[in-house]
N, C-alpha and C positions, 0 to 999 in steps of 0.2 A: 741665788746665783750659782751657776755651775762653775767648774774649774776653768772653763773657757771664757767665763764672764757673760755668757748669753743665757737668757731666760727661756726655758722650754715652753712652747706655745700649746695651750690646751685646745683640743678639738671639741667644739660644743656638741653636746648630745642632742639628737632629734627626739622631740617629745613623741612617745609611742602613739598617743591619741591622734596627734597631727598626721603621723605617718599612715595610720589606718584610714583616716579620712581622705588623704590624698590618693592612696591606692584604690579605695572604694570608688572615688570619683572617676579615676582613670578607667576602672573596670566597667562602671556604668556607662561612661561615654562610648567605650568600645562596643558594648552590647547594643546601645541605641543606634550606633552607626550601622551595625550588622542588620538590625531589625528594619530600619528605614531603607536600607539598600538591598534587602533580601532578594526581591524580584530580580534586580539587576545582577546580583551576584550569581544566582541560580541560572538565569538566562545566559549570562556570559559563559558559565561553566558548561551548560548544555551545548551552546554553540561551538565552544572549543572542542568538546568531545565529538560532536557531529562532524566538525571540520577534519578532525584527526582520522575518524573512520572513513570519511569520504576521500581524504588524501591517500590512505592506504589502498582503497578500492581503485582510485584512478591510477595509482602507480602500478598496480597489478595488471591493469588492462592496457596501459599506455604502450607497452612493448609490442602490442599487436596492431597498433594503428597503421603501420606500414602495409599490413596485409589486407586492409579494408577494400582497396580498389580491386584486388583480385577476387576477394570474396563477393563483392558486388556484382562483378561480371559473371561469376559462376551462378549466382542466385538468379540473375536476370534471365538465364537460359534454362533454369531448372523447371521441371514439370510442376505445375501448381494445381494439380487435381487431387481429390481425396476428400476425406470426411470433413475437413475444415471449411470447404467451400459451401456457400449457401446460394440458393437460387436467386435470380434477380427479382426485386419486388414487383408485384403485379400492378399494372397500370389501370386506369379507369376503363379502358376498352378491352380488358381481358376477357377472353372467351369463357364459356361455361366449362369447357374441358380443362382450361388452365386453372379455373377456380377450384375444380375438383382435385386437381393435382396439388394445389396449395393446401386444401383441407387435408389431403392425404399426408402431406409433408408435416403439418402440425401434429396430426395423429401419430405419425412415425416418431417424431422427436419426443412426444410425451411418453409413448410406449418405451422407447429406448432409455429415457431417464428413469421411468418407473422400474424397468428391469435392472438397471444399474443399482438403484437404491435397494431393490429386493435382494440382490446379490450381496451388497455390503451388509445388510441386516443379518445375514447368516453367519457373519464372522464370529467365531466363538468368543473372542475377548470383548465383543460389544454387548454380550448378554448382561454384563454387570450394570448397564444403564437402565435395564428394565423398561423398555418402551411400552407404554400402556396401550397406545393405539398404533404402533408401528413406527418405523423410522421416518417415512414421509410426513406423518403428522407432527413428529418431533421437530423435523427440519422446517416445517411450515411455521411452527411457533418461533423458532430461532429467526427465520426470515422476517416475521412481523416485528419482533423486538428490535432487530438491527435497522430495518427501514424506518421504524417509528422514532428511533433515537440516533440520528446521524451524528458523526463526530464534528469537531471544529475544523474548518478547512482554511479560513483566513484569519489573520491577526492572532494566530496561536501564541506567538512569543510576547504578546502584550502583558501577560501576567504568568506567574508561576502556576496559578490555579489552572489556566488553560493548558499548559504543558502537561501537568500531572493528569488532568482529565483525559487528554488525548492518549497519553502513555498507557493509561489503565482502561481505555475505552471498552474493549471487548470484555474484560473482566467485570466492569461496572454494569454493562448492559445485559450480558448473558449469565453471569455467575459462573462458579467453578465447574459445575457438572456439564453444562452445555459447551463451555469453552474446551474442556478436556475431550468431549465427544468429537468436536470438530478437529481438534489436534490429532486424535487417534485416527480419524478417517483419512485426513490428509497425509499423515506419516505412513499409513499402511496401504495407500492406493498404488504406490510404486509406479510401474510402467503405465497403469491405467489412469493416472492422474490427468494426463494430457487429454485423453479421450473424454473423461468426465467433464473437465473444464470446457472443452469444445462443445459438448452437448448443451451445457447450461448457457454458454455464451450464445450459441445459435438460437436457443429458446428465447433469450432476452432480445435478440435482434428481431424476432417475430412477435414481439409483445403486441404490436398494433394489429397484426393479422390473426394471431392465434389467441392472444390473451383477452380480447374483448368478449368472445363467446365462451371460451374455456377459462375458468378461474383457477386452473391448476398452477400453483407456484408462480404468480405474476412477478416479473422483474422489471419494473418501469425504469426507463433510462434516467429520468430526473433523480431518482433515488440512488441508482448505481453510480451516477456522476459524483455524488457527495463522497462516496467511499473511494472512488478512483482518485479524486482530488486529495483525499486524506492520505492515501498511500504514497502518492507522488509528490505532494506539496507541503507536508508537515513533518515536524520532528517526531511526533508520536507515531505517524505512519511509517516513516523511515526506520524508526527504532524496531518496530515489528518486523519489517523486511530484513533488516540486518541480522536478526536473530534466526532467520530461516536459512536453509541450505540454498546454494546458488541456483539450483534447478527451480525450486519453488519460487524464489525471489524473482527470477526472470519471467516465469509464467504469470505471476501476479502483475508485474510491471507491464508485460505485453498486453494483457487484457484491459488493464487500466488505461493504457494508451488508446486502445481500440474504442473504449467507452467514451473517452474525452474527445476523440476524433469524431465520433458520431454526434456528440453534443455540439461540437463546432459546426458540423454540417447542418444541424437543426437550429443553430444560433441560440443555444441555451447554456453556453459556457459562461455562466454568470459570475464566476470567480476570476475569469480571465486567465486561466492556467495556460502557460506557454509550454507546449509539448516538445519543442525542438531540442532542448538540452537532454531531456529524458530519452527521446528517440535515439539521439547520438550515443548516449551511454549504453542503452540496451543493445544496440547494434554491435557495439564493441564487446559487451558482456557475452553475447551469443558465441563469440569466438572461443571463450575459455570455459563455456558451460559444459557440464556432462552431456553425453549424447542425448539429444532430444528427437523424438520421433518425427515431429513436423518442423524441425529447425529451419530448413530451407524456405518453407512457406512463411514462417514467422518473419524471417529476414526479408523476404521479397515484399511483404506487406509493409514492414517498417520503412524499407527503402522507398516504396511508393508514397507513403505518407511524407517522408522527408522531402522527396521531389516536389510534391504538391505544395508544401509550405514554402519551399524555396522559390517556386514559380510565383506564388501569391505575393511573397515579400518583394520579389524583383519587379512585379508589375504594379505594386502599390505606389500611389503618387507621392 
């Protein structure tokens, strides 16, 4: 008894062994929860990061929305002639003279592409890659690998494995050396990048007329469609684009839109990719992009696609 007449209460000690068991059980439970929910945790984190990047991107271009009407009017009256234009496809009743012109056009495109690659091959810093059979042969091997191993386009977020596979797609398929070669070429093309991309895209448009007889660097629409969908419709593809500079990103998006639009025209858009949001976004991005040589023509074509889809939607039952 204390002087106040009250007994001091003893606090029971916790058995150390029991404490260890309890803490271990709690830790194991936490680990199991993380393991079983890992895909969901990673997917949610990836989606949040993507949404954050997209929000910053939209905020940056939203200020220019009010200028779109004026920009549209200016582009509608701009001259649409130049190297990006391609001849109308030949009909079944084409004359022999037109057929000769078509053959000449195929030969011209191939010659210009070969000349462009020959010039690139002379760049001093590319000598480190030691092209055994020349740059065209190396690019042909890269083309074959990419078209033979397309990325995941739909249901990418169903699993962590799919997201990681897409995020590392080019590294997995090409390897370090080929990936760095493409990186060096794109980064060093400078003002010529638009011309080079235009040449290759025109060549892909003439796959049916030029590629059947001439096997030089075939670019079938069905294969290009998968990569266009990858860049526009997946987290992995968007991650690649957001790491590029604005000019390169817009050019890639523009040609991906053109490819999927062609797939729509031929009714082979098998993934059902909706171009309308991307077309709107690229039109707005063109306003803040660095000076592009063919900017007005890009914009005119995008506005034409936007108008066609709007008309189709309005006339749908």
